[in-house]
C-alpha positions in Angstrom: 25.3 117.7 72.3 28.7 116.6 74.2 30.5 118.0 76.4 33.7 118.5 77.3 36.0 118.2 81.0 38.6 121.2 81.6 41.4 120.5 80.1 43.6 119.4 82.9 47.7 118.7 82.5 49.7 116.8 80.3 49.8 113.1 81.2 53.5 112.3 82.8 55.6 111.2 80.0 56.5 107.7 81.3 60.1 107.5 83.0 62.9 105.7 80.5 64.2 102.5 81.6 67.5 102.7 79.5 69.8 105.9 78.1 68.6 107.2 75.0 70.2 106.2 71.9 71.8 108.7 69.6 71.9 108.3 66.2 74.8 107.1 64.1 75.0 109.9 61.0 78.8 109.3 60.1 80.6 112.3 58.9 84.2 112.9 58.2 87.4 115.1 57.8 90.4 115.1 56.7 93.4 117.7 58.2 97.1 116.7 57.6 96.0 113.2 55.3 93.9 111.9 58.7 90.2 111.1 57.8 88.3 111.1 60.7 84.7 109.7 61.3 82.5 111.6 63.5 79.3 109.4 64.2 77.4 112.1 66.4 78.2 115.9 64.4 75.0 116.3 64.1 74.6 117.3 67.5 75.9 120.2 66.6 72.9 122.0 65.1 71.4 123.4 68.2 68.0 124.9 65.7 67.7 121.1 65.3 64.7 119.7 66.9 66.4 116.4 67.1 69.1 118.2 68.7 67.3 119.4 71.4 64.9 116.3 71.8 68.4 113.6 72.2 69.0 116.5 75.1 65.5 116.4 76.6 65.7 112.7 76.3 69.1 112.4 78.0 67.7 115.2 81.0 64.7 112.4 81.3 67.3 109.7 81.4 69.8 111.4 84.0 66.8 112.4 86.0 65.9 108.9 86.3 69.1 107.3 86.8 69.3 109.8 89.4 65.6 109.2 91.0 67.0 107.3 94.2 68.7 110.5 95.4 65.7 112.6 95.4 65.7 113.1 98.9 69.2 112.9 99.6 70.0 116.1 96.9 66.4 118.0 98.6 69.2 117.0 102.1 72.0 119.0 100.7 70.0 121.8 99.7 69.0 122.9 102.9 72.2 122.3 104.9 73.7 125.2 101.9 70.9 127.1 102.5 70.8 126.3 106.5 74.3 127.3 107.0 74.1 130.7 104.2 73.0 134.0 106.3 70.0 134.5 103.0 69.9 138.0 104.2 73.1 139.8 104.5 74.9 142.5 103.5 78.9 142.8 101.8 81.1 145.2 103.6 80.2 149.0 102.0 83.2 150.6 99.7 83.8 153.7 99.7 83.8 155.9 96.6 83.7 159.7 97.0 80.6 160.9 98.6 79.5 157.3 98.6 79.3 153.7 100.7 78.7 151.4 97.7 77.5 147.4 99.0 75.7 144.6 97.6 72.5 143.1 99.8 71.2 140.1 99.6 67.0 139.3 100.8 66.3 135.7 102.0 63.9 133.9 99.6 65.2 136.4 96.7 67.7 135.0 94.4 69.7 137.7 93.7 71.9 140.4 94.9 70.7 144.7 95.4 73.2 146.7 94.6 72.6 149.9 96.9 74.4 153.3 98.7 74.3 155.8 100.8 76.1 158.5 101.9 79.1 159.0 103.6 77.7 160.8 107.2 80.2 163.8 108.8 83.3 161.9 110.2 82.1 158.8 109.2 85.5 157.5 108.0 84.1 153.6 108.8 81.6 151.5 106.7 77.9 151.3 107.8 76.8 147.6 109.6 74.1 145.6 108.3 71.6 148.3 110.1 69.3 149.5 107.6 69.9 153.1 107.0 67.1 155.1 106.3 69.4 157.1 103.4 69.9 153.8 101.4 69.0 154.0 97.9 68.4 150.9 95.6 71.2 151.9 92.3 69.9 148.3 90.7 67.6 145.3 92.0 68.7 142.0 90.4 65.5 140.5 91.3 63.3 143.3 89.4 65.4 143.2 86.5 65.0 138.9 86.4 61.4 138.8 87.3 59.3 136.3 84.5 62.9 135.9 83.1 65.2 132.1 83.7 68.1 133.0 84.0 70.1 136.4 84.4 73.0 137.6 84.8 74.3 141.3 85.2 77.5 142.4 83.8 79.0 146.2 83.6 77.6 148.5 86.6 79.4 151.2 86.1 79.0 154.2 88.2 80.0 157.4 86.9 83.0 159.4 88.2 80.3 162.2 89.4 78.5 159.4 91.0 75.3 161.2 89.2 75.0 158.4 86.8 74.8 153.9 86.5 76.3 152.0 83.1 74.9 148.2 83.2 74.1 145.1 81.2 72.1 142.4 81.2 71.7 139.0 79.6 68.6 137.0 79.9 70.0 134.0 78.2 73.3 132.6 79.2 75.1 133.7 76.2 77.5 136.6 77.3 75.5 139.2 75.5 74.3 142.2 77.2 72.2 145.1 76.5 73.5 148.1 78.3 71.5 150.9 79.6 72.2 154.2 81.8 70.5 155.0 84.6 70.5 158.5 85.9 70.8 158.0 89.7 69.5 161.9 90.9 66.2 160.8 89.2 65.9 157.4 89.1 65.1 157.4 85.6 66.7 155.0 82.7 67.8 156.7 80.2 66.8 156.3 76.1 70.4 155.0 76.0 70.0 151.3 75.0 72.8 149.4 73.3 72.3 145.4 72.6 74.9 142.6 72.0 77.7 144.2 74.2 80.6 142.4 75.9 81.9 142.7 79.3 83.8 146.3 80.6 82.9 149.9 80.5 85.1 153.8 81.1 82.9 156.6 81.9 84.7 159.7 80.7 85.9 162.3 83.9 82.3 164.0 83.5 79.9 161.4 83.0 79.2 162.7 80.0 80.3 159.5 77.7 80.9 156.7 78.0 82.9 154.0 76.1 81.7 150.0 75.4 82.5 146.5 73.5 81.4 144.7 71.1 82.3 141.3 69.6 82.6 139.9 65.8 81.0 137.1 64.3 83.0 134.4 66.4 82.0 136.2 69.5 85.4 137.6 70.3 85.6 141.2 72.0 87.3 143.4 68.7 86.2 146.2 68.9 85.8 150.1 71.6 83.2 152.4 71.2 82.3 155.7 72.1 78.7 156.9 73.2 77.9 159.7 73.6 74.9 160.3 76.4 71.7 161.6 74.9 73.0 160.4 71.5 71.8 157.9 69.3 73.7 154.6 69.5 74.1 154.1 65.5 75.8 157.7 66.2 79.1 156.1 67.9 82.6 155.9 67.1 84.2 153.4 66.9 87.2 154.0 68.7 89.5 151.1 68.9 89.2 148.0 66.3 91.1 145.1 67.0 92.1 143.1 63.6 94.2 140.2 64.6 91.5 137.4 65.8 94.1 135.9 67.9 93.5 139.4 70.2 90.8 140.6 72.6 89.8 143.6 74.2 88.9 145.4 77.2 87.7 148.7 77.9 88.1 150.2 82.1 88.6 153.6 84.1 91.9 154.0 85.8 91.6 154.4 89.8 92.8 157.8 89.3 90.0 158.5 87.0 92.4 160.3 84.8 92.5 158.0 81.8 90.8 155.2 79.4 93.2 152.6 79.6 92.0 150.3 76.1 93.5 146.5 76.2 94.6 144.2 73.2 95.9 141.2 74.5 96.0 138.0 73.2 96.9 134.9 75.4 100.7 135.4 75.4 101.1 139.4 73.8 99.2 142.7 75.3 99.3 146.2 73.4 97.5 149.6 75.7 96.5 152.5 74.4 95.1 155.0 76.7 92.9 158.0 76.3 92.8 161.3 78.7 89.2 161.3 80.8 88.8 164.3 80.4 89.3 164.9 77.1 87.5 161.8 75.7 86.9 162.7 71.7 90.8 162.6 71.1 93.1 159.6 69.6 93.6 156.9 71.8 97.5 156.6 72.6 99.9 153.8 72.8 101.9 152.9 75.2 104.3 150.4 73.9 103.3 148.6 70.3 103.5 144.9 70.9 106.2 142.4 70.7 104.6 138.6 70.4 105.7 136.9 73.8 105.9 140.1 76.0 102.6 140.9 78.2 102.0 144.4 79.7 99.6 145.9 82.0 99.6 150.0 83.2 98.2 151.1 86.3 98.2 155.0 86.5 100.7 156.4 89.7 101.0 160.5 89.4 103.3 161.5 86.8 103.9 158.1 85.2 102.2 154.4 84.7 103.4 151.6 86.4 104.4 148.9 84.3 104.0 145.4 85.0 105.7 143.1 82.5 107.5 139.9 81.8 109.7 141.6 78.6 112.9 139.5 79.5 111.4 138.5 82.7 109.6 135.1 83.2 108.0 135.6 86.4 107.5 139.1 85.7 108.6 142.6 86.9 108.0 146.0 87.6 109.0 149.1 85.8 107.6 152.9 85.0 107.3 154.8 82.0 106.4 159.1 81.7 102.4 159.7 81.4 102.7 162.0 79.5 104.9 160.8 76.7 105.3 157.1 77.6 108.4 156.1 76.1 111.5 154.1 77.8 111.0 151.4 80.7 112.3 152.2 84.0 113.3 149.3 86.2 111.3 149.5 89.5 111.1 146.0 91.0 113.4 143.7 88.8 112.5 140.5 88.3 113.2 137.7 90.8 113.2 133.8 89.3 110.5 132.4 91.3 108.5 135.3 92.4 105.3 135.5 90.2 104.6 138.8 90.0 101.0 139.1 89.0 99.8 142.4 89.2 99.8 146.4 90.4 97.0 148.8 92.2 98.2 151.9 92.8 97.4 154.5 95.5 98.1 157.9 96.0 101.1 157.3 98.2 101.0 153.4 97.9 101.4 150.7 95.4 100.8 147.0 96.1 101.9 144.3 93.7 100.3 140.7 93.7 102.2 138.2 93.9 102.2 133.8 94.7 105.5 131.9 95.4 105.9 129.0 96.6 102.3 127.7 95.4 101.1 130.6 97.7 99.3 134.2 96.8 100.7 137.2 98.6 100.6 141.2 98.7 103.7 143.1 98.6 104.0 147.0 99.7 106.2 149.6 98.1 105.5 153.1 99.5 106.1 156.2 97.2 108.6 157.5 97.1 111.0 155.0 98.3 112.5 152.0 96.7 111.5 150.3 100.8 109.3 147.2 100.2 107.8 144.7 103.1 105.5 141.5 102.1 101.7 141.2 104.1 102.1 138.1 106.8 99.4 135.1 107.5 99.3 132.7 109.9 97.5 129.8 107.9 100.2 127.1 106.1 97.5 127.3 103.2 95.8 130.3 102.3 95.0 132.8 99.2 94.8 136.4 99.6 94.3 139.2 97.2 93.1 143.2 96.9 88.8 143.2 97.5 87.2 146.3 96.5 89.3 149.6 96.6 87.8 152.3 94.2 89.1 154.9 96.4 93.0 156.3 94.6 93.6 158.9 97.3 93.7 156.3 100.5 96.3 155.2 103.1 94.5 151.8 103.6 93.6 148.9 101.5 90.8 146.4 101.6 92.0 142.9 101.4 90.3 139.3 100.6 91.1 136.2 102.8 90.2 132.5 102.8 91.7 129.2 103.5 90.2 126.1 103.3 89.1 126.1 107.0 88.8 129.9 107.2 85.2 131.0 105.7 86.0 134.1 103.4 87.3 137.6 105.3 87.6 141.1 104.4 90.5 143.4 105.8 91.6 146.8 105.9 95.1 147.4 106.0 96.6 150.9 107.2 99.4 150.9 104.6 101.8 152.9 107.5 101.3 150.4 110.1 100.8 147.6 108.5 98.0 146.9 111.2 94.3 144.9 109.5 91.0 145.4 110.9 88.6 142.5 110.3 85.7 144.0 109.0 83.5 140.9 108.6 84.0 136.9 107.8 81.5 135.4 106.2 78.7 133.6 108.0 78.2 130.0 108.4 75.3 129.0 110.3 75.1 126.0 112.6 77.7 126.4 114.7 80.5 125.6 112.1 83.9 126.1 114.4 87.3 126.0 111.9 89.2 124.1 115.0 86.8 120.9 113.5 88.4 121.0 110.1 92.1 120.0 109.6 94.2 121.8 106.3 97.4 120.1 104.2 99.9 120.6 101.5 101.5 117.6 100.2 103.2 116.6 97.2 103.0 114.0 94.3 106.1 113.4 92.4 105.0 113.6 88.3 106.4 111.1 86.0 109.3 113.3 84.7 110.4 113.9 88.7 108.4 117.0 89.3 106.9 118.0 92.7 103.1 118.6 92.4 101.4 120.3 94.8 98.4 119.5 96.6 96.0 121.5 99.2 93.7 118.7 101.4 90.9 119.6 104.2 89.1 116.8 106.0 87.2 116.4 109.1 89.9 116.6 112.2 89.9 113.0 112.9 89.5 111.4 109.4 90.8 107.5 109.5 93.8 107.9 107.4 93.5 104.1 106.5 92.3 104.4 103.2 88.6 103.9 103.8 87.4 107.5 103.1 85.7 108.5 100.2 87.6 111.7 98.7 87.0 114.4 96.0 89.7 115.5 93.9 89.6 118.6 92.5 91.6 120.0 88.9 92.2 123.1 86.9 95.5 123.1 85.1 95.0 125.9 82.1 95.4 129.6 80.9 97.9 130.0 84.2 94.9 129.9 86.1 95.5 128.6 90.0 93.1 126.9 92.1 94.3 128.8 95.1 92.9 127.1 98.7 89.5 128.5 98.8 86.3 128.1 102.0 82.6 126.6 100.8 79.7 125.9 102.3 78.6 123.6 100.1 81.8 121.5 100.7 81.0 121.4 104.2 78.1 118.7 103.3 81.2 116.4 102.2 83.5 117.1 104.5 80.5 116.6 107.4 80.3 112.8 106.2 83.5 111.8 106.1 84.7 112.6 103.0 88.3 114.0 102.0 88.7 117.4 99.9 91.9 118.1 97.4 92.8 120.1 94.8 95.6 119.3 92.3 97.5 121.6 92.0 98.9 120.6 88.2 101.2 122.0 85.1 98.8 124.5 83.5 98.1 126.6 86.2 100.0 129.3 87.8 100.3 128.3 91.0 104.1 127.5 90.9 104.5 130.7 89.0 104.9 131.6 84.8 107.4 128.1 84.0 104.5 126.0 85.9 102.0 127.0 83.6 104.6 127.1 80.6 105.2 123.7 81.3 101.5 122.6 80.7 99.8 124.0 77.9 100.5 123.6 73.8 102.9 121.1 73.1 103.6 119.9 77.0 99.8 120.2 77.7 99.9 116.3 78.8 102.0 117.3 81.8 98.4 118.5 83.3 96.7 115.0 83.0 100.2 113.0 83.9 99.8 115.7 87.2 96.9 115.1 88.1 96.9 110.9 88.0 100.0 111.0 89.9 98.4 113.6 92.3 94.9 110.7 92.7 97.8 108.1 93.5 99.1 109.9 95.8 95.9 110.2 98.0 95.6 106.5 97.4 99.2 105.7 98.5 99.0 107.7 101.5 96.0 105.9 102.8 93.7 109.5 102.4 91.4 106.7 100.5 91.1 104.5 97.7 90.1 104.1 93.9 87.3 103.1 94.5 86.1 105.8 96.4 88.2 108.7 94.7 85.9 111.3 92.7 87.9 113.6 90.2 85.7 116.7 89.4 86.4 120.1 87.2 85.4 121.9 84.4 85.6 123.8 81.6 89.7 123.4 80.5 89.5 121.0 83.8 86.6 119.2 82.3 89.3 118.7 79.5 91.1 117.2 82.2 88.5 115.6 83.8 88.2 113.6 79.7 91.8 113.0 79.3 92.2 111.1 82.5 89.4 109.2 81.9 91.2 107.4 79.4 94.6 107.7 81.0 94.0 106.1 84.4 90.3 105.1 84.6 91.1 102.7 87.5 92.0 104.9 89.7 88.8 106.9 90.1 84.9 105.4 91.5 83.6 108.7 89.2 83.8 111.4 87.5 82.2 115.0 87.3 82.8 116.8 83.8 81.4 120.6 84.4 80.7 121.9 80.9 83.8 119.9 79.3 85.8 121.0 76.6 86.1 117.4 75.7 86.5 117.8 71.7 87.9 120.3 71.5 90.4 119.4 68.3 87.1 119.5 66.4 86.4 122.8 67.9 89.9 124.3 67.6 90.0 122.9 63.8 86.9 125.2 63.2 88.4 128.5 63.4 84.3 129.9 62.8 83.6 128.9 66.0 83.2 131.4 68.8 86.7 131.6 69.8 88.8 129.1 68.2 91.2 131.7 67.5 92.6 133.4 70.3 92.7 129.5 71.7 95.8 128.4 69.4 98.4 130.0 71.6 97.0 128.0 74.8 96.4 125.0 72.7 98.3 124.9 69.6 97.6 125.3 65.8 96.0 121.6 64.4 95.7 123.9 61.3 98.5 125.1 60.3 101.1 122.5 62.2 100.4 118.4 61.8 102.6 118.0 64.9 100.3 119.7 67.1 97.4 117.8 65.6 98.8 114.5 66.3 99.5 115.4 69.8 95.8 117.4 70.4 94.6 113.9 68.8 96.5 111.9 70.7 94.8 113.0 74.1 91.5 114.8 73.2 89.0 112.8 75.2 86.5 112.6 72.2 88.7 111.1 70.1 90.6 108.3 72.4 87.2 106.8 73.9 88.4 102.9 74.2 86.4 100.1 75.3 88.1 100.9 79.1 86.6 99.9 82.5 85.5 104.0 83.0 84.7 105.3 86.3 80.5 106.9 86.7 80.6 109.4 84.6 78.3 112.9 85.2 78.6 115.3 82.6 76.6 118.3 83.1 76.4 121.4 80.0 74.8 124.0 79.2 72.7 124.8 76.3 73.4 128.4 75.4 77.0 128.2 76.5 79.5 130.6 74.1 82.5 129.1 75.4 82.1 125.5 75.5 79.1 124.3 73.5 76.7 122.1 74.7 77.4 119.4 71.7 80.8 118.8 73.0 80.1 116.9 76.2 76.5 115.3 74.3 78.8 113.4 71.7 81.0 112.6 74.4 78.7 110.7 76.6 77.0 109.3 73.4 80.1 107.6 72.4 81.1 106.9 75.4 77.8 104.4 75.5 78.8 103.1 72.2 81.7 102.0 72.6 81.8 101.3 76.5 78.6 99.8 76.8 79.0 98.5 80.3 79.9 101.8 81.3 77.2 104.4 83.4 77.2 107.5 81.5 74.9 110.8 82.5 74.3 114.0 81.1 72.7 116.9 82.8 72.0 120.0 80.1 70.4 123.1 81.6 68.7 124.3 78.9 68.4 128.0 79.5 71.6 128.6 80.9 75.3 129.3 80.4 78.5 128.9 80.7 78.0 129.4 84.5 75.1 127.6 85.0 71.8 128.5 87.0 72.3 132.0 87.5 70.1 132.5 90.7 71.5 131.4 94.2 68.9 128.9 95.2 69.2 127.3 91.7 72.8 126.9 92.2 72.7 125.6 95.2 69.9 122.5 93.8 72.4 122.2 91.2 75.3 121.9 93.5 73.4 119.4 95.8 72.4 117.4 92.6 76.5 116.8 92.1 77.5 116.0 95.4 74.7 114.1 95.9 76.3 112.0 92.7 79.5 112.2 94.1 78.5 110.8 97.3 76.3 108.1 95.5 79.3 107.1 93.8 82.0 106.8 96.4 80.0 105.1 98.8 78.9 107.4 101.1 75.5 108.5 99.8 73.6 106.7 103.0 75.7 108.8 105.7 
């Protein structure tokens, strides 16, 4: 008779001593007479065990290659944690008879959505004091229990406050299951709809819910109408967008009078409306789509406000009848250089969000008058925008304000007296003093003579002799602006003497619509040369030196990182590319991939145009890997990302190692997350600590 010992933990896998080799399996493609060989296309097969094994081997190598930073990673994580008020409360927003807010609790990963009734005579939101009448609407920690990933898509309370529509994603692929909760009983109803997208809208009486689903390319293309209590199979398709360039969205106007169905491509839009009190009627078209014309609407009394770019590059404001949409009547004419970005209507005021001279702003227009005023702010660099403003009948609005040195702040603004009341500034524990830091606006000159703004923050007194380590962040696509913002985690860099800078490169929207147009399609290379010019300006002005400068960017900003690695490897000590779009030509050539067709108006269509094909090939990071003296590169991706697929950075790193074997290239893949990375706040802090430790090590500041 023999006896066996109880099974213990499996033996530890020996740490790899070298980067994992990626097998070569050449495949070819031919377009416009050009044949290209891709040795690593096999990594596109997510279901192949060899793909998963390779990604896991890369993770093991990355962990070994950065093992010496484990202590620093833990130290930075603890710094982020120690500076953060873990048990906290957002500023409550009033809607009807309730104050709505989100709170967090120490030790818990996710927010808790709550509300309390408005007490008689209560005109200001409650403070952080506990309220015995608090109602927990949704606890993300309960929903996420036992899950590696959790994300909330829709969170939508019906106009009468009786029902909550919410949707959850447990994989990171942005495919949500929609549910409805009865807030009077706490019961989650039998209504359950899988595979929905972001966005929803209630009918006026809360009996009907509109929601969105996607097509096979994961493009949101259908708006459905669901009657509460009926099976989802009976839901009617209210609108189906057949043009593969267009996405659809749905929302209820602030006035709660109309459901708005918005169909938009990158450069064209079309809006339909349904009266919220008659949700079964056919949608009414506001204005037919016209190629290159974008517009958005906002309901305001008897009219729809229309923010548009029809013969107005930086947009203008008009209105049309809400009863019978037709002719557009000008309200604010086009003013070149002042980009109108959005319009929000309240019962007696209109607030326009805009940007001018590289800064955001807010303009107020009183109802019945063309008189306007712009809100003013004291700092030379800042970001401002409207916050949560669910109430239509109000003379006060909530705004959010931040800068590179000012923590996120929430103000209530009286639109009549123009007075501002600070409701809350994000706490930064540990004795943070903004006077210890300085922010600057400087300019670089691109090769074509264009002046490119740079926002810079550093701890006061940092030497301007080239000895300081630095991080240069960039994005530069989709007219998305990277405005000055405060970051608790960034303090772990600044307090170690690191200079942090944002390159406001073309392709973004910082300097208006022309800034965007000059950094897309066949002008995309301006994005890359702008960024290199910003790096050179930092070095020339002695903020840092090339061997101490690390570049960082994500998604389309990851494309920027890959492009500048090929364009100017000598300008950087290291590059962090997060969920990077580094194989754009391969992806944009394949219309079966998620979201490809919708991207043609941003990048061009290389299937149809030989010129676009050649241009994209000339800058694609993967296509242009060469035996260059690359800086250190850290690529971070997620297996379930549906926006930039994981195989792009995986292939890129494999080719870099083969073509430039002397380089130091790392790939880190989150095996259970999506485009935004880990979902829990503590997990996100750990991920950020990992990246910051690598940056400090690469910039020669890991011992500080």
